[in-house]
N, C-alpha and C positions, 0 to 999 in steps of 0.2 A: 727282647734282646737276651741271648743266652749269656751265662756267666762268662764262658770263653770269649765271647764277642766283646763283653764289657771289659774284661781284665787284660786279654791278649790283644783284641782288635779283631775286626772281621777278615782280615787279610793274613793273619798269623797261620802258619801251616798246621797247627793243632786244631784250630778253629775250622779250617777248611776240612781237615779229616773228620772231624766231629759231624760237621754238616752233611758230609757224603754218608757216614756210618747212619746218622739219623735217617736220611732218605732211604737207605737200604732197609733199615728197621720198620720204617713205615710201609715199604713196599712188601716186606715179608709178612705184615700184619693184614696185607690187602687193603690198606689205606691209601689207595692209589691217587686219589684226588689230592691228599696231603703230601704225598711222597714227591709227585712230579714237580711241583714249584721249588722244593727243596733241592732236587737234583738240577733243576735249571739254574738256580743260584749258585750252587756248588761249581757247575761247569762255568758259569759267568765268572766267578771270583777267580778260579783257578786259572781260565784262561787270561785274565787281565794280570794277575799276579805271577804265574808260572810259564805261561805261554801255550800255544796251541799244540805243541808237540810234546809237552811234559807227560811222563807216564801216569802222574796223578790226575792230569786233566783227562787223559785218555780213558782212565778208570771210570771217571764219573760219567764220561760219554757212553762207555760200555754198560755201566751200571743202568743208565736211563734206557738203553736198548733192551735190557732185561725187562724192564717195567713195562716197555711197549709190547714185548713179546708176550709176556704173561697176560696182558690185556687183549691179545689178539690183534694188535696193531703191527702186523708183520712187516709191511713195508717200510713203515717208520723205524722199526727195529733194525731191518737189514740195512738201512741208510745210516744208522748210528754205529752199528758194528762196522761197516765199511770205513766210516770215519775213523773209528779207533784203530782198526787193523791198519789202515794206511798210515797212521801217525806212528803206530809201534814198528811197522815194517821200515818206515824212513828214519825213525829215530834210534831204533834198537837192533835193526837188522832181522833178516829171516829166521835166524836160529834162535832167537831169544824166546824163553818160554811164554811170554805175554803174547808175542806174534803168533807162535803156534797155537795158543789157546784161542785166539780169534779165528784162525784158519779152521779150527776143529769146530767152532761154532756155527759156521755156515751151513754145512750140509743138513742138519736137523731143521734149521729154519727154512732152508729152501724147499725141503719136503712139505713142511707145514703150509708154506705158500702155494705149492703145487697142488696139495690135497684140497685147499681152500677154493681153487680155480676149477677143480673137477666137479 
């Protein structure tokens, strides 16, 4: 159990941010097997505490999508990106920067999926 989990509790916003940051750090170190369960836990806690449409929950979902993409798990990544983008669009609107970031991520991933099929 981490210091923030012991002191602040597992559902404290700072603990959740640290958990997601740790997962991103592990992903960047290419420790994919270690990163994925931390992302899953971050998503689970954020969904339970903040809700399915909260921007921080959606960020964790997006970040897990990035992990799937770098591993070549393109269809899983696409599903996670779509889930995050739908949440951003419904919660923040079409013009919000996070919604636009999601939309910009699709063409590159779709090209990777198409090249894999060829």
